[in-house]
C-alpha positions, 0 to 999 in steps of 0.5 A: 500500500503506497500513497500519492502525495501532492505538495503545494507552496503557498504565496505566504503563510496565510495562503498555506494555512488556508489550503491546509484547512480546505484540503483536509476537508477533501482528504476523505473524499480523495481517499475513497476515490483512490481506494487501492488496498483491499489486501494486507499481509496475505489476507483479503480485508473488509476495507479498501484503503490503507489508512487505518492499517498504518495508523495502527502500525505506528500507534505507540500510545500507552494504555493510559494514553489510549484510555484503556479501562483500568490501565496500569501505566506507570507515569514516566517523567521522561515521556511527554505528558508522563505517558498518561495524558489521554490521546484520542488518535494515533500519530497517523490519523486525520487532522485534529485542528484547523489552523487558518487564522481568518482576518487575524481574529478581528471578526469572531464570526470567521473564527475556525474555532467554531469548527474545531469540535473534537478533542485535541490535547496540547502541550501547555508549555509549548503553547505558552512559549509559542504565544509569548513568541508572537504566534497566534493562538490558532497556529500555536494550538496546532504546533503544541498539539504535535508536542503531546507526543515523543520523538519516534526516531533519532538519527545518529549525529542529529541530536545536539543542535542550536535550535536558533540555527536548525529546526531538526528537533521540530522536524523530528516531531513534525515528520512523525505526526502523519496526518491527512494534510501536513503544514510545512514551514520553511527550514531554518535559514532558508531564504523567504524570497528569490529563486531558492525560496522554499516557502510555506508549504501544504502537503496533501497526503490521503490519496492512494497510488494507482496502477497507471501513470494516467490515473496518478496524473489524473488525481494529481492534476485534479488536486492541484486544480482544486487548490487553485479553485479554492483560492481563486473563487474563495471557496468555503468548505469548512465543516465541523472536524467531527464530520470530517472524521466521520467521512474518514471512517466511511471512506474505509468501507468496501467500495465506499464511492458506491456504498457510502455518502459523505458530509459536505457543505452545500454553500461553498461560494462566497456571496459575491462570487466575483470577488477575489480572495486577495486585496489589491495589495496582495493580502489574503482575505479568505472567509469562513463564515456563511451558511453552514448547510451540510448534507450527505452526498455521494462522491459523484454528487460532490464532484458533479453537483446536487440541486443548487450545489454545483459540484467541484468539477464544474468549478474546475472547468470554469476556472480553466475557462477564466484563465484562458487555458489553451485547447490542448491542456483543456482537452487533457484536463477534461479527459482526466476529469471525465475519468474521475467522474466515471469512477465516482459514478460507479461506471468504472471500478476502483483499483481496490474493487477490481483487485478484490474481484480478481482474487475472489474469481481466481480458481486457487482462492478458497473463499476463506480471506487468505490470498494464496501465493499463486493468487498473489503472484498472478495479481501482481503480474497482471497489475504490472502489465496494466501499469506498463500499458500491456493489458487493457482492463475495461472495468478499470479504464473503460474507453480512456486511452492509457498513455505514458505521461511525459515531462515534456508534455507538462502544461505551461499555463500558469495556474493563477489563484489570486488575480481579479476576475476578468470583467469580460468573462461570463457571469461566474455562476452561469459559467459554472452551470454551463460546465456542469452541463458540459461534463454531464453531456460528455459522460452521457455521450461516452456511455452512449458510445459504449452502448452503440459499440455493443449494439453494433457488435450485436447487429454483426452477430445477428447478421452472421447468424442470419447468413448461417441460416440463409446458407442452411436454407440454400442447402435445403433448397438445392435438394 
């Protein structure tokens, strides 16, 4: 089980924190969409994704920290929290706090604390130190939450440091808290401008690696474009973190994209959809207040819309139209998005669903959840052929052409996130509705093409059968 991660560099600290929060909301949806881990340690699982497996494998909490009834954990002063402070999650889990500090706290209605409704213990000493150093309470709480755990690994020769010159001690904790999204400050001493500028980064971590370059490219491009759309349209995806955690639990289910519904906000556009998320002087001004209407939606409804909610894919296509994307790039991205929507609708199988079916149909499988070596070898050989483009599996890819992804073909169009909308463009909502209709029609056209192909084959089979009958009749007439 491997992950597909995408890291974004924000233009400043505010943008990186804004992306962190919103991408965290999307992480369960993308986990379900990319499900590719139905087998572990030679056993067919009752789940489709890797997340809880790894969460358990690195869970180093004591019995007291895990709230085991009548735990007999002896307090240890050398451990964070003496090894007895309750920790509700493994160090590999979904996020526990939103971190964006909207409008610098000037507007209480825009406080993300309203959505931080789950338990997130903090190291009080670290929290106070951060606040005294000028870090706002929202971000200080996130950093102090990392310090409730002990370092998991120590590298030889990397212990004694001047913390004013190096951030290795912090990165030791940061890099062993594996959450669905990771906020990454610049390394100590790194320039904050110029060609070698590393900057404030946000890492999206929930997706599972796919069988082909085409699929990995499709989901990577989709997440990149969603990050631009979030900033460009100033989207508001916030929901209580308890709902995000519930979505994570549902994303583990077998064939979750077809069997589960996920909580999602229905009003995500700002009241004035023509307003940029940046002021004239470049200051980020995201909003998080507004109508909090949550509904349970299928993954396909989240992507393509439901009722007045327009969906994420039409927003992406509208964004590409607004930045005057060249036709070649637009066609390629449209192809990726059609593929993702086809999987979300159930038209195509997820890798996990296909692998599960492969095992269950194999003659050597005894239907006891144990995957024999012969089955595993055949599965890996088939996966290799699919990844190399040597074997086509219509259930996975339908009529989509799987071609190598070459670096020379990378798009050259800058993906703007903060420019003001062009006054010459169509009304934003009208454009989004048009793209929603376009994607629906493309999906219907592809489905009709498949039906047409099947009908043509049926007609050819009927014609062959008629020719056979005619030949027999002719033989009888000759007698």
